[in-house]
Structure formats: C-alpha cells, structure tokens
C-alpha positions in Angstrom: 1.8 24.9 -7.2 3.9 23.1 -4.7 7.7 22.6 -4.6 7.0 19.6 -5.2 5.3 20.0 -8.5 8.3 22.0 -9.6 10.8 19.4 -9.1 8.6 17.0 -11.0 8.2 19.1 -13.8 12.2 19.7 -13.8 12.9 15.8 -13.7 12.0 16.4 -17.7 15.1 18.9 -18.2 18.0 16.9 -19.4 21.6 17.4 -19.0 22.9 17.9 -22.4 26.0 15.6 -22.2 24.3 13.0 -20.4 20.8 13.2 -21.0 20.5 12.5 -17.3 17.7 14.3 -15.5 19.2 17.7 -13.6 17.2 16.4 -10.7 18.6 12.8 -10.7 22.1 14.5 -11.5 21.5 17.0 -8.3 22.1 20.2 -9.9 18.4 21.5 -8.0 19.3 22.2 -4.8 15.9 23.6 -3.8 13.0 25.1 -4.7 10.5 27.9 -2.9 7.2 28.7 -4.1 5.4 31.8 -2.8 4.9 35.1 -5.0 7.2 33.5 -7.6 9.0 30.3 -8.5 12.7 30.5 -6.9 14.7 27.5 -8.5 18.2 27.1 -7.1 20.5 25.1 -9.2 24.2 24.5 -8.3 25.9 24.1 -12.1 29.4 23.1 -10.5 27.8 20.0 -10.6 27.8 20.1 -14.3 31.2 21.7 -14.9 34.0 19.6 -16.3 37.3 20.0 -13.8 39.3 20.7 -17.0 39.9 24.5 -17.0 40.2 24.2 -21.1 36.9 22.9 -21.0 35.1 26.3 -19.1 33.9 27.2 -22.7 32.3 24.2 -23.6 30.8 24.0 -19.8 29.5 27.3 -20.5 27.2 26.1 -23.6 26.0 23.5 -21.0 25.0 25.7 -19.1 22.8 27.9 -20.8 21.6 25.1 -22.6 20.3 23.5 -18.8 18.9 27.2 -18.1 17.0 27.7 -21.2 15.3 24.0 -20.6 14.7 25.1 -17.1 12.7 28.5 -18.0 10.8 26.4 -20.5 9.9 24.1 -17.9 8.7 26.9 -15.6 7.2 28.9 -18.1 4.6 26.6 -18.5 3.5 27.4 -14.7 2.3 30.8 -15.9 4.1 32.1 -12.5 7.2 34.5 -12.5 10.4 32.6 -11.7 14.0 32.8 -10.6 16.9 30.5 -11.5 19.6 31.2 -8.6 23.0 29.9 -8.9 24.4 28.7 -5.5 27.6 26.6 -6.7 30.2 29.7 -7.6 31.4 30.8 -4.1 31.9 27.3 -3.1 34.9 25.9 -4.9 37.7 25.4 -3.2 
C-alpha cells in the first residue's frame, strides 16, 4: 500500500456540508505509509470563521474523522489521523 493508494481511498470521503471530497478541499495535507498509515489532516479548513458555529464545526469534524476511519479500515493496516492545523491559526 502506497500513499497514492490511500489518497485515492480518501477521495471518497466527503465533507458533509458541501459534499466535496476532503482531498479536493485540501483537508488532507499528507499521507505516510510505513508500518502504519498516518494521515495528516488540517481541520481548520473545514471550520467556519464564526465563533458561534464552533459547536457545529466539531460535529462536522467528527463526521469527517469517522468517514476517514471507515476508509482506512478497508486497508487492514493500523492507522493514525493527525490534526495539523490547530496551532497554525493566527
């Protein structure tokens, strides 16, 4: 299994509010495949700018994570999903 194969699997994962692929939206910033699969995701790109919308945003992120997990489980490999955007917000 190569990173390219994982990216192809993740193309089927949709952002629930837009229905667009998380790959096309640029949420996945990288994939590393060695002993396990590590997917680097920037969820800030899926977060609305409105502070009152943050609770809704966490529901969206949760839905995306569950869909990523479903896709990665198909590989039979161990995996990790790493959020990379938390400390980048200015």
